[in-house]
C-alpha positions as a printed Julia matrix, in Angstrom:
699×3 Matrix{Float64}:
   0.0     0.0     0.0
   2.83    2.42   -0.77
   0.67    4.71   -2.9
   3.57    7.1    -3.51
   5.3     4.34   -5.48
   2.02    3.36   -7.1
   1.71    6.88   -8.52
   4.8     6.22  -10.66
   2.91    4.09  -13.18
   2.44    5.37  -16.71
  -0.72    6.52  -18.44
  -1.66    8.08  -21.79
  -3.92    6.83  -24.56
  -2.21    6.05  -27.86
  -2.48    8.7   -30.58
  -1.69    9.02  -34.25
   0.91   11.73  -33.75
   3.43    9.31  -32.2
   3.19    7.0   -35.22
   3.62    9.9   -37.65
   6.56   11.21  -35.65
   8.26    7.8   -35.72
   7.85    7.51  -39.5
   9.19   11.02  -39.98
  12.33   10.19  -37.97
  12.97    7.07  -40.05
  12.55    8.88  -43.41
  14.75   11.8   -42.38
  17.57    9.52  -41.28
  19.26    8.77  -44.64
  19.13   12.41  -45.82
  20.61   14.12  -42.78
  23.55   12.02  -41.65
  26.06   13.96  -43.81
  24.78   17.5   -43.24
  25.73   18.02  -39.61
  28.7    20.14  -38.59
  30.98   19.06  -35.8
  30.56   20.39  -32.28
  33.74   22.02  -30.96
  33.22   20.39  -27.55
  33.24   16.96  -29.2
  37.05   16.98  -29.61
  37.83   15.07  -26.41
  41.25   13.8   -25.35
  40.86   10.55  -23.42
  43.49    8.18  -22.09
  43.01    5.68  -24.9
  42.04    7.56  -28.05
  41.36   11.01  -29.47
  38.14   11.26  -31.49
  36.84   14.29  -33.33
  33.12   15.02  -33.24
  31.96   11.66  -31.87
  28.97   11.32  -29.57
  30.17    7.93  -28.29
  33.62    6.34  -27.94
  34.18    2.59  -27.49
  36.56    1.4   -24.77
  37.59   -2.02  -23.5
  34.75   -2.5   -21.02
  32.5     0.55  -21.48
  31.4     3.31  -23.84
  31.92    7.02  -23.21
  29.12    9.44  -24.16
  29.84   13.16  -24.42
  27.11   15.8   -24.07
  26.84   18.38  -26.83
  27.33   22.11  -26.42
  23.58   22.73  -26.61
  22.8    20.02  -24.07
  25.25   21.53  -21.56
  23.91   25.05  -22.07
  20.23   24.11  -21.71
  20.3    21.43  -18.98
  19.32   22.51  -15.47
  21.2    19.77  -13.55
  22.93   16.42  -14.0
  19.69   14.41  -14.25
  18.29   16.79  -16.87
  21.51   16.49  -18.88
  21.37   12.67  -18.78
  17.77   12.83  -20.0
  18.73   14.97  -23.01
  21.62   12.64  -23.93
  19.17    9.76  -24.67
  21.48    6.94  -23.62
  20.39    3.59  -25.14
  18.2     1.36  -23.05
  17.53    3.98  -20.37
  14.31    5.71  -19.36
  14.92    8.9   -17.36
  11.88   10.58  -15.85
  12.47   14.02  -14.37
   9.01   14.25  -12.79
   9.3    10.9   -11.01
  13.08   11.44  -10.64
  13.86    7.89  -11.71
  16.3     6.05  -13.99
  15.18    2.64  -15.26
  16.36    0.02  -17.77
  14.16   -0.74  -20.77
  16.01   -3.74  -22.29
  14.81   -6.69  -20.25
  15.17   -6.91  -16.5
  17.73   -5.49  -14.11
  18.45   -2.18  -12.42
  20.6     0.82  -13.26
  23.49    1.63  -10.92
  24.35    5.33  -10.97
  27.87    6.33   -9.94
  29.54    9.72   -9.82
  33.31    9.54  -10.21
  33.07    5.82   -9.28
  30.92    6.56   -6.2
  27.57    4.73   -6.09
  25.09    7.61   -5.96
  21.43    8.56   -5.81
  19.13   10.66   -7.99
  19.58   13.5    -5.5
  23.34   13.33   -6.12
  22.73   13.73   -9.86
  20.52   16.75   -9.17
  23.47   18.31   -7.3
  25.72   18.33  -10.4
  25.94   21.62  -12.34
  25.83   20.71  -16.08
  29.08   22.6   -16.7
  30.87   20.13  -14.42
  29.76   16.98  -16.25
  32.54   15.83  -18.58
  31.24   12.51  -19.9
  29.13    9.46  -18.99
  30.77    6.03  -18.95
  28.11    3.49  -19.95
  28.77   -0.17  -19.01
  26.24   -2.61  -20.47
  28.09   -5.69  -19.13
  28.8    -4.9   -15.46
  31.53   -6.88  -13.73
  31.16   -9.28  -10.83
  32.01   -6.68   -8.18
  28.8    -4.71   -8.85
  26.67   -7.57   -7.53
  23.69   -9.25   -9.13
  20.63   -7.69  -10.68
  22.58   -4.73  -12.13
  21.97   -4.45  -15.88
  23.76   -1.15  -16.57
  26.33    0.96  -14.72
  26.37    4.72  -15.42
  29.55    6.37  -14.18
  29.23   10.16  -14.45
  32.6    11.87  -14.68
  32.77   15.44  -13.36
  35.35   18.1   -12.71
  36.53   18.07   -9.08
  37.4    21.01   -6.85
  40.0    21.39   -4.11
  39.0    24.78   -2.71
  35.68   26.58   -2.54
  31.98   25.79   -2.22
  28.92   24.76   -4.18
  25.24   25.31   -3.41
  22.01   24.53   -5.22
  18.23   24.17   -5.12
  16.01   21.92   -7.27
  12.19   21.92   -7.19
   9.55   19.89   -9.01
   5.97   20.95   -8.27
   2.71   20.31  -10.11
   0.45   23.3   -10.73
  -2.65   21.22  -11.47
  -2.44   18.83   -8.48
  -0.75   18.52   -5.08
   2.61   16.99   -6.02
   5.86   18.33   -4.5
   9.43   17.04   -4.75
  12.09   19.57   -3.69
  15.69   19.46   -2.51
  18.74   21.52   -1.63
  22.44   20.77   -1.24
  25.68   22.32    0.01
  29.29   21.23   -0.6
  32.49   22.66    0.92
  35.98   21.93   -0.45
  39.22   22.49    1.46
  42.52   20.88    0.59
  42.12   17.11    0.52
  38.74   17.22    2.33
  35.17   17.58    1.08
  32.06   18.11    3.22
  28.54   17.85    1.84
  24.94   18.05    3.05
  21.91   17.0     0.98
  18.25   17.37    1.95
  15.26   16.11   -0.03
  11.59   16.73    0.73
   8.49   15.11   -0.78
   4.81   15.71    0.01
   2.07   14.33   -2.24
  -1.69   14.12   -1.99
  -3.42   10.76   -2.61
  -7.0    12.01   -2.94
  -6.9    11.55   -6.74
  -5.74    7.93   -6.54
  -8.45    5.46   -7.56
  -8.91    1.75   -8.19
 -11.5    -0.56   -9.73
 -11.56   -4.33   -9.99
 -13.58   -7.11  -11.58
 -13.28  -10.51   -9.89
 -14.75  -13.95  -10.53
 -14.53  -16.6    -7.77
 -15.07  -20.26   -8.69
 -15.97  -22.53   -5.77
 -15.32  -26.26   -5.46
 -19.04  -27.04   -5.8
 -19.15  -25.37   -9.23
 -20.75  -22.09   -8.13
 -19.28  -18.74   -9.16
 -19.39  -15.26   -7.64
 -18.75  -12.1    -9.66
 -17.92   -8.75   -8.03
 -17.05   -5.25   -9.21
 -15.27   -2.84   -6.86
 -14.8     0.95   -7.15
 -12.42    2.51   -4.66
 -11.48    6.08   -3.77
  -8.81    7.32   -1.37
  -8.87   10.02    1.29
  -6.77   11.06    4.26
  -3.34   12.43    4.99
  -0.58   13.23    2.51
   2.5    11.14    1.9
   5.7    12.78    3.22
   9.41   12.01    3.0
  12.36   13.8     4.62
  15.8    12.58    3.57
  19.18   13.81    4.93
  22.73   12.84    3.91
  25.87   14.18    5.61
  29.24   13.07    4.22
  32.96   13.63    4.6
  35.68   12.61    2.14
  39.45   12.7     2.58
  41.56   11.98   -0.5
  45.32   11.73   -0.83
  45.67   11.51   -4.62
  47.05    8.26   -6.05
  47.4     6.8    -2.56
  44.53    6.73   -0.06
  40.81    7.54    0.28
  38.53    7.66    3.33
  34.82    8.34    2.83
  32.17    8.42    5.58
  28.44    9.03    5.11
  25.59    9.35    7.59
  22.05    9.02    6.2
  18.61    9.4     7.75
  15.22    8.98    6.05
  11.73    9.46    7.52
   9.02    8.0     5.29
   5.41    8.23    6.45
   1.76    7.98    5.53
  -0.68    9.53    8.02
  -3.96    7.64    8.37
  -5.79    7.31    5.06
  -8.93    5.47    4.0
  -9.89    3.36    1.0
 -13.67    3.44    0.51
 -14.8     0.7    -1.88
 -18.25    0.09   -3.27
 -18.75   -3.6    -4.1
 -21.5    -4.6    -6.56
 -22.43   -7.82   -8.33
 -23.68  -10.99   -6.63
 -23.28   -9.05   -3.35
 -23.62   -5.3    -2.79
 -22.03   -3.54    0.19
 -19.54   -0.87    1.26
 -16.06   -1.76    2.49
 -13.46    0.5     4.14
  -9.76   -0.11    4.78
  -7.68    2.28    6.9
  -3.88    2.4     6.62
  -1.12    4.21    8.46
   2.65    3.81    8.12
   5.63    5.42    9.84
   9.12    4.3     8.85
  12.55    5.61    9.92
  15.82    4.48    8.33
  19.37    5.26    9.46
  22.59    4.19    7.78
  26.34    4.73    8.19
  28.71    3.95    5.31
  32.49    3.74    5.52
  34.89    3.32    2.61
  38.66    2.9     2.69
  40.86    2.52   -0.39
  44.61    2.01   -0.67
  46.89    1.96   -3.72
  49.92   -0.15   -2.86
  51.5     0.55   -6.26
  50.44    1.41   -9.79
  49.69   -2.31  -10.26
  47.94   -3.26   -7.01
  44.98   -1.7    -5.23
  42.55   -2.75   -2.49
  39.21   -1.33   -1.36
  37.13   -2.06    1.75
  33.44   -1.06    2.09
  31.14   -1.34    5.1
  27.54   -0.24    5.64
  25.44   -0.43    8.81
  21.67    0.07    8.69
  18.76    0.26   11.12
  15.05    0.43   10.27
  11.98    0.87   12.46
   8.46    0.7    11.03
   4.98    0.84   12.52
   2.16   -0.21   10.2
  -1.54   -0.13   11.09
  -4.36   -1.53    9.0
  -8.06   -1.75    9.78
 -10.55   -3.55    7.58
 -14.34   -3.22    7.98
 -17.27   -4.66    5.98
 -20.85   -5.64    6.96
 -19.76   -9.2     7.7
 -16.28   -8.83    9.2
 -13.97   -6.47   11.07
 -10.21   -7.14   11.16
  -7.16   -5.37   12.57
  -3.69   -5.92   11.23
  -0.94   -3.98   13.03
   2.79   -4.61   12.77
   5.8    -3.18   14.59
   8.99   -4.1    12.76
  12.72   -3.63   13.38
  15.66   -4.55   11.21
  19.42   -4.42   11.76
  21.66   -5.01    8.77
  25.32   -5.07    7.77
  27.1    -5.32    4.44
  30.86   -5.48    3.91
  33.1    -6.32    0.98
  36.77   -6.34    0.09
  38.13   -6.14   -3.46
  41.72   -6.59   -4.68
  42.86   -5.81   -8.24
  46.18   -6.52   -9.94
  46.94   -4.81  -13.24
  49.21   -6.96  -15.41
  49.26   -4.43  -18.24
  47.18   -1.59  -19.62
  44.93   -4.13  -21.35
  44.77   -6.95  -18.79
  43.77   -7.15  -15.12
  42.65   -9.68  -12.54
  40.39   -8.89   -9.59
  38.87  -10.98   -6.85
  36.81  -10.19   -3.79
  34.57  -11.29   -0.97
  31.19   -9.9     0.13
  29.31  -10.56    3.36
  25.79   -9.52    4.37
  23.83  -10.13    7.53
  20.46   -8.98    8.84
  18.14   -9.58   11.78
  14.43   -8.74   11.49
  11.92   -8.73   14.34
   8.19   -8.23   13.67
   5.36   -7.98   16.2
   1.89   -8.73   14.77
  -0.75   -7.14   16.97
  -4.34   -8.36   16.85
  -6.26  -10.35   19.49
  -2.96  -11.99   20.44
   0.56  -10.64   19.95
   2.65  -12.8    17.63
   6.43  -12.4    17.47
   8.27  -13.4    14.28
  12.09  -13.2    14.14
  14.22  -13.9    11.1
  17.95  -14.08   10.37
  19.3   -13.93    6.85
  22.86  -13.65    5.6
  24.91  -14.31    2.49
  28.49  -14.86    1.41
  29.82  -14.19   -2.07
  33.3   -14.96   -3.43
  34.31  -14.02   -7.0
  37.24  -13.73   -9.41
  37.22  -11.9   -12.74
  39.7   -11.27  -15.55
  39.51   -8.54  -18.18
  41.59   -8.18  -21.3
  41.75   -6.83  -24.83
  43.65   -7.41  -28.05
  43.15   -5.07  -30.98
  39.43   -4.59  -31.5
  38.53   -7.61  -29.35
  37.9    -7.36  -25.6
  36.49   -9.73  -23.02
  35.53  -10.08  -19.38
  35.16  -13.5   -17.75
  34.38  -14.25  -14.14
  33.0   -16.83  -11.78
  31.37  -16.37   -8.41
  29.92  -18.66   -5.78
  27.27  -17.51   -3.33
  25.54  -18.85   -0.27
  22.26  -17.43    1.06
  20.78  -18.72    4.3
  17.54  -18.01    6.18
  16.3   -19.07    9.57
  12.85  -18.42   11.0
  11.26  -20.43   13.81
  11.71  -24.06   12.7
  12.37  -23.21    9.03
  16.08  -23.16    8.19
  17.84  -23.63    4.89
  20.83  -22.52    2.81
  21.02  -22.0    -0.95
  24.27  -22.31   -2.93
  24.7   -21.09   -6.51
  27.36  -20.53   -9.13
  27.27  -17.17  -10.9
  29.24  -17.26  -14.16
  29.64  -14.04  -16.11
  30.98  -13.68  -19.65
  31.15  -10.67  -21.93
  32.84  -10.42  -25.33
  33.0    -7.4   -27.59
  34.44   -6.72  -31.03
  34.87   -3.36  -32.74
  34.5    -3.58  -36.53
  36.21   -0.4   -37.57
  35.23    2.96  -36.03
  31.5     2.61  -36.8
  30.36   -0.94  -35.91
  30.47   -2.9   -32.67
  29.02   -6.28  -31.71
  28.86   -7.74  -28.2
  27.49  -10.73  -26.32
  26.84  -11.07  -22.59
  25.89  -14.04  -20.43
  25.24  -13.8   -16.7
  23.46  -15.67  -13.94
  21.8   -14.14  -10.89
  20.09  -15.62   -7.84
  16.62  -14.3    -7.07
  15.71  -14.42   -3.36
  12.25  -14.46   -1.77
  11.36  -11.36    0.22
  10.98  -11.52    3.97
   7.28  -10.76    3.56
   6.85  -13.77    1.26
   8.63  -16.03    3.78
   6.55  -14.99    6.81
   3.63  -17.41    7.33
   1.39  -14.91    9.15
  -2.13  -14.87    7.57
  -3.7   -11.56    6.54
  -7.34  -11.24    5.49
  -7.59   -8.91    2.5
 -11.38   -8.77    2.1
 -14.49  -10.85    2.73
 -13.29  -13.67    0.49
  -9.46  -13.74    0.36
  -6.63  -14.46    2.79
  -2.91  -14.04    1.98
  -0.24  -16.03    3.8
   3.52  -16.31    3.31
   5.4   -19.54    2.64
   8.51  -20.2     4.82
   9.5   -23.04    2.46
  10.17  -20.77   -0.52
  13.57  -21.26   -2.12
  15.73  -18.87   -4.15
  16.12  -19.58   -7.85
  18.55  -18.77  -10.66
  17.92  -16.51  -13.64
  20.1   -16.84  -16.76
  20.49  -13.92  -19.15
  21.77  -13.91  -22.75
  22.09  -10.54  -24.52
  23.34   -9.79  -28.04
  23.87   -6.18  -29.16
  24.97   -4.65  -32.47
  25.39   -0.89  -32.74
  26.46    1.61  -35.37
  27.48    5.25  -35.14
  28.6     7.75  -37.75
  28.89   11.44  -36.93
  25.43   12.43  -35.64
  23.71    9.12  -36.4
  23.48    6.17  -34.03
  21.56    2.91  -34.37
  21.58   -0.34  -32.45
  19.79   -3.66  -32.35
  19.54   -6.0   -29.39
  18.15   -9.49  -28.77
  17.58  -10.82  -25.26
  16.71  -14.25  -23.87
  16.1   -14.9   -20.15
  15.24  -18.2   -18.52
  14.44  -19.13  -14.93
  13.49  -22.53  -13.54
  11.47  -23.1   -10.34
  10.82  -19.38  -10.04
   8.63  -17.86   -7.32
   5.02  -17.26   -8.35
   1.46  -17.58   -7.08
   0.35  -21.07   -6.08
  -3.06  -22.31   -7.22
  -5.61  -20.72   -4.89
  -7.04  -23.09   -2.28
 -10.62  -22.76   -0.98
 -11.25  -23.46    2.73
 -14.68  -22.95    4.32
 -15.71  -20.36    1.76
 -12.41  -18.4     1.9
  -9.77  -18.36   -0.85
  -6.18  -18.69    0.43
  -3.34  -17.12   -1.58
   0.31  -18.07   -1.16
   3.52  -18.48   -3.19
   5.52  -21.45   -4.46
   8.5   -22.58   -6.59
   6.7   -24.47   -9.33
   6.89  -22.38  -12.52
   9.42  -21.77  -15.28
   9.67  -18.48  -17.18
  11.09  -17.68  -20.62
  11.44  -14.09  -21.8
  12.36  -13.07  -25.37
  12.87   -9.44  -26.41
  13.98   -7.66  -29.59
  14.38   -3.94  -30.26
  15.86   -1.49  -32.75
  16.84    2.05  -31.78
  17.59    4.89  -34.19
  18.7     8.38  -33.1
  19.61   11.31  -35.33
  20.87   14.85  -34.66
  19.88   17.53  -37.18
  20.48   21.23  -37.96
  23.93   21.47  -36.41
  22.78   19.43  -33.38
  19.99   21.86  -32.54
  17.42   19.08  -33.01
  17.69   15.42  -32.02
  15.08   12.72  -32.65
  14.89    9.04  -31.7
  12.55    6.11  -32.16
  12.67    2.56  -30.71
  10.17   -0.19  -31.6
  10.22   -3.16  -29.22
   8.83   -6.73  -29.22
   8.4    -8.82  -26.02
   7.3   -12.42  -25.59
   6.76  -14.3   -22.31
   6.13  -18.02  -21.82
   5.23  -19.57  -18.44
   5.37  -23.35  -17.97
   5.34  -25.77  -15.06
   2.27  -25.9   -12.86
   0.67  -23.22  -15.09
   0.83  -22.49  -18.82
   0.47  -18.95  -20.18
   1.98  -16.91  -23.02
   1.89  -13.22  -23.88
   3.44  -10.94  -26.51
   3.33   -7.2   -27.17
   4.78   -4.67  -29.61
   5.57   -1.24  -28.2
   7.39    1.94  -29.25
   9.02    4.9   -27.59
   9.93    8.06  -29.46
  10.89   11.63  -28.71
  12.86   14.75  -29.67
  14.76   17.72  -28.2
  15.13   21.16  -29.77
  17.33   24.15  -28.8
  16.71   27.8   -29.76
  18.9    30.43  -28.09
  18.17   30.2   -24.32
  15.04   28.09  -24.86
  14.73   24.34  -25.22
  11.79   22.01  -25.8
  11.48   18.28  -25.2
   8.85   15.67  -26.06
   8.53   11.93  -25.58
   5.86    9.27  -26.0
   5.96    5.7   -24.63
   3.29    3.24  -25.69
   1.86    0.54  -23.37
   4.04   -2.42  -22.36
   3.24   -5.72  -20.62
   5.12   -8.19  -18.44
   4.04  -11.69  -17.41
   5.16  -13.49  -14.24
   3.35  -16.64  -13.17
  -0.36  -15.98  -13.67
  -0.05  -12.18  -13.21
  -0.05  -10.01  -16.35
   0.86   -6.37  -15.73
  -0.18   -3.8   -18.35
   1.4    -0.36  -17.99
  -0.48    2.23  -20.0
   1.11    4.78  -22.33
   2.59    8.03  -21.11
   3.75   11.27  -22.71
   5.48   14.49  -21.71
   6.1    17.86  -23.33
   8.05   20.68  -21.69
   9.66   24.02  -22.5
  12.63   25.37  -20.53
  14.45   28.69  -20.27
  18.06   28.84  -19.07
  19.79   31.98  -17.79
  23.3    31.32  -16.51
  22.89   29.02  -13.47
  19.12   29.5   -13.18
  16.61   27.32  -15.09
  12.82   27.29  -15.22
  10.83   24.55  -16.95
   7.08   24.24  -17.59
   5.74   20.85  -18.66
   2.54   19.04  -19.62
   2.36   15.38  -18.58
  -0.11   12.9   -20.15
  -1.82   15.42  -22.42
  -5.55   14.88  -23.11
  -5.62   11.94  -20.69
  -7.89   12.86  -17.74
  -7.43    9.51  -15.93
  -3.7    10.09  -15.51
  -1.26    7.29  -14.85
  -2.76    3.83  -15.08
  -1.71    0.24  -14.61
  -3.82   -2.88  -15.07
  -3.02   -6.12  -13.27
  -4.78   -9.22  -14.58
  -4.86  -12.55  -12.76
  -5.26  -15.41  -15.2
  -6.0   -18.14  -12.62
  -9.01  -20.43  -13.17
  -9.94  -20.23   -9.45
  -9.83  -16.43   -9.12
  -9.71  -14.43  -12.35
  -9.49  -10.68  -11.92
  -8.57   -7.4   -13.6
  -7.55   -4.5   -11.34
  -6.91   -0.97  -12.63
  -5.16    1.56  -10.4
  -4.28    5.11  -11.27
  -3.88    8.71  -10.22
  -5.99   11.27  -12.07
  -3.68   14.0   -10.74
  -1.19   12.9   -13.4
  -3.71   13.36  -16.2
  -3.29   16.66  -18.04
  -0.78   17.5   -15.31
   0.95   20.87  -15.61
   4.2    21.11  -13.64
   6.85   23.73  -12.88
  10.5    22.9   -12.23
  13.11   25.37  -10.98
  16.85   24.8   -10.63
  19.56   27.12   -9.38
  23.19   26.34   -8.52
  26.3    28.24   -7.52
  29.82   26.84   -7.92
  32.92   28.67   -6.68
  36.06   26.55   -6.62
  39.49   25.66   -7.98
  39.98   22.32   -9.74
  42.33   19.41   -9.4
  42.06   15.74  -10.26
  41.13   13.54   -7.29
  40.26    9.91   -6.84
  36.78    9.28   -5.42
  35.42    6.58   -3.17
  33.17    3.69   -4.07
  29.96    3.15   -2.13
  27.65    0.29   -1.12
  24.27    0.01    0.59
  23.16   -2.21    3.44
  19.82   -3.94    2.92
  16.85   -2.08    4.41
  14.06   -4.33    3.1
  11.6    -3.72    5.94
  10.39   -7.34    5.95
   6.95   -6.29    7.16
   3.98   -8.11    5.65
   1.6    -5.44    4.42
């Protein structure tokens, strides 16, 4: 019931303009590739090669993307600049302040000068400081599992002075606020920084409706339709980060961060009108208060120009109180939870450089967490859980001419213990990436990796929760982790201001976690999870981007095809064709941006998620370090952001639509202002890791 996250789901009805725009981009492509002058800022001297006028430069294990002169001059902050650069496979949303991966599954790790960073850190980068973005589509073993892409943003560093900035994102047509400020002080080898982020959003325009069909063992069926509206307090988040960094160049780094986050929902109500075989009113009340604290420590040492070692540690504490009351004419139920979690993550990494083109690294990672939940109803129930993991890996990287490779192997152990349920899961995690540059224009690459998917603490906790008059949800302490294998082939081409790429993806998982067949007991339907399904995922896409009129206009289009096949205890298939397209234009101090993303679908087990289309158009004005932007989100779509979740089960078939009408025809205003006063020098920056703060509370 985190409705703030639920609001981040797309909505916009398809229109003919997106199709016409896509066709226009394709037809313009062959006529404009030779008519674009070079940008003077595109002559970049890197350690490996000097390239004149190139948007992207291939390296051994990553690609470097350089922003254009117009992008630097018209971007308001680092996140805005990344959005205008249109990096392949990435979806950057400045309203939601999110960066996501569009080519299959996996997350995007954002780093700034090798430091793992947040969206707020990107917002604290003046565009003039951003030098280039290092894009790694085949992350190494040390980044952990589930990471599909690593973005390493390289910036100019300062050794004396200060920096200050403010970023705001506020809707004018609804109550949506996301604002932040930051301060950095530089002195000698030390850097101090303070970041504060504030969110407050209304949920009164969130709505839901559902159609359900229940099939009983005696052959009878019950059909219900539910309309729900939300009321109550606003969502609020306060987030603080205080950090200190000491750097002795080419020798030693110490980095310490203290973080505190207060995430809360005051009491809110869901009023649902149920019609069909039965007609009645149902109300659910929710309240959540969550505090997170974390301390991170990094130490790095260069023993020589060939050998280096890094040590990371993170300590986290979480406390959450969650209250839920459910009332209908036939039943009244309370579901209150007090949860605590203590967590630790540590890793050590050692790298030996044999030559400029060959290196060997190996490392060890350790995690541990203790979760304690109190379930408060007629009787207090205490549930405690311990979970920890160990991960050992070795990886070699090398290159010869236009050929480069990365090969590694890791072994992991995950263990859980809860009451009488105890088990450990061992897995091998091979990782292989090969890449070949065919001249300056063409590149082909292949990547294989395996990851281990773990059940959440909520899924493992066997405490029953009644959701409505007919359904009960209960966790399964016997759930097991499972492996997911990924194969990815990419071919890309670039020439002056033209770039195109094609990718093909195949994922396979056996004994994955999904819904079990629903079991009826005394008129109630019991929902739980199991390890009895297999999933295959195929995906193909082609992306074409073109810069026109001396780089004052850039357009892109990407059609995509997805196919899912579920086997095992259930058999389902689904396919969908989608497209995303957009453009950016620059005129003096003004810039305009547009994008459209058609609906997409994903299938897991018997759950089919349909995310509706979304669009955005905005105009910005830049004056020195001050920027103002006015945008229109989901034009001519009064229902706003929508998602539809269908359950394909024979026992309970349902279709639930949730959305936020505040994001329909939403007009927003964004302001950004930054001051930078400092002297530069080249410094080495620290890496960063996060301890797990999965709250483990069954909601």
